[in-house]
C-alpha positions as CSV (number, residue, x, y, z in Angstrom):
1,M,-264.1,51.9,63.9
2,L,-260.8,49.1,64.0
3,T,-257.9,50.5,62.6
4,Q,-256.3,48.5,60.2
5,S,-252.3,48.3,60.9
6,S,-249.7,47.1,57.9
7,K,-247.7,43.8,58.5
8,N,-244.6,46.0,58.8
9,A,-245.9,47.4,62.0
10,N,-247.2,44.3,63.1
11,R,-243.5,42.9,62.4
12,R,-241.8,45.8,64.4
13,H,-244.2,46.1,67.7
14,V,-243.2,41.8,67.7
15,H,-239.6,42.9,67.5
16,E,-240.1,45.4,70.3
17,R,-241.6,42.9,72.5
18,I,-239.0,40.2,72.3
19,R,-236.2,42.7,72.9
20,K,-237.3,43.6,75.8
21,K,-236.5,40.3,77.0
22,I,-233.7,39.0,75.3
23,L,-230.2,40.8,75.4
24,G,-227.3,39.0,73.5
25,T,-223.7,39.5,74.9
26,S,-220.2,38.6,73.5
27,Q,-220.2,34.8,75.2
28,R,-224.0,34.6,74.6
29,P,-225.4,36.7,71.4
30,R,-228.6,37.2,70.0
31,L,-229.6,35.2,66.9
32,N,-232.0,37.1,64.5
33,V,-233.3,35.6,61.7
34,Y,-235.4,37.5,58.7
35,R,-237.4,35.5,56.1
36,S,-238.4,37.8,53.4
37,L,-240.0,36.3,50.1
38,N,-236.6,35.4,48.8
39,H,-234.2,35.0,51.1
40,I,-233.6,34.3,54.3
41,Y,-231.0,36.5,56.4
42,V,-229.6,36.0,60.0
43,Q,-227.2,37.6,62.0
44,V,-225.6,36.7,65.0
45,I,-225.4,39.8,67.6
46,D,-223.7,41.7,70.3
47,D,-225.9,43.6,72.1
48,L,-223.7,45.1,74.6
49,N,-221.3,46.3,72.1
50,G,-224.0,47.0,69.2
51,K,-221.7,45.1,67.1
52,T,-223.0,41.9,64.4
53,L,-220.3,39.3,64.6
54,V,-221.5,37.3,62.2
55,S,-224.1,37.6,59.5
56,A,-224.9,35.4,56.2
57,N,-228.2,34.9,54.0
58,S,-229.5,33.3,51.2
59,A,-228.7,35.6,48.6
60,E,-224.7,35.1,49.2
61,G,-222.5,33.4,46.5
62,S,-222.6,33.2,42.6
63,K,-225.7,33.4,40.5
64,G,-226.2,29.1,40.4
65,E,-225.1,28.7,44.4
66,R,-227.9,30.9,45.1
67,R,-230.9,28.9,47.0
68,I,-233.9,30.9,45.7
69,G,-237.2,31.4,48.0
70,G,-237.4,30.9,51.8
71,N,-237.5,27.8,52.3
72,V,-236.2,24.5,54.4
73,A,-233.7,24.0,51.8
74,A,-232.4,27.6,51.7
75,A,-232.8,27.7,55.5
76,K,-230.2,24.5,55.8
77,T,-227.9,26.5,53.0
78,V,-227.9,29.5,55.5
79,G,-227.0,27.4,58.5
80,R,-224.4,25.6,56.8
81,D,-222.5,28.8,55.6
82,S,-223.0,30.4,59.3
83,R,-221.4,28.0,61.5
84,P,-218.4,27.8,60.5
85,R,-218.1,31.9,61.0
86,L,-219.5,31.7,64.1
87,S,-216.9,28.8,65.6
88,A,-214.2,31.4,64.0
89,S,-215.4,34.2,66.0
90,S,-215.1,34.5,69.7
91,A,-218.7,33.6,70.3
92,A,-219.0,30.3,71.9
93,Q,-222.9,29.9,72.5
94,Q,-225.8,31.8,71.1
95,I,-229.4,32.2,72.5
């Protein structure tokens, strides 16, 4: 009989498969995007040092400025917010 796996277990399996192939360095960090039902979270990660260089999400800011939902408008806002932070850090390129 087939066993049913949870969505979180499937997400972890996909994450492990991707991490076998991709490694972020300080010159070219890895970009991680997580989309929940309500928000979008972005991290730029240096795997060699084990540090998060930049993080941004759609839940930041005052209540009136927040974009609700994991939609395109929220993604654009998060991208706009994370770009200056990435430029301020030493990372020039990202995977």
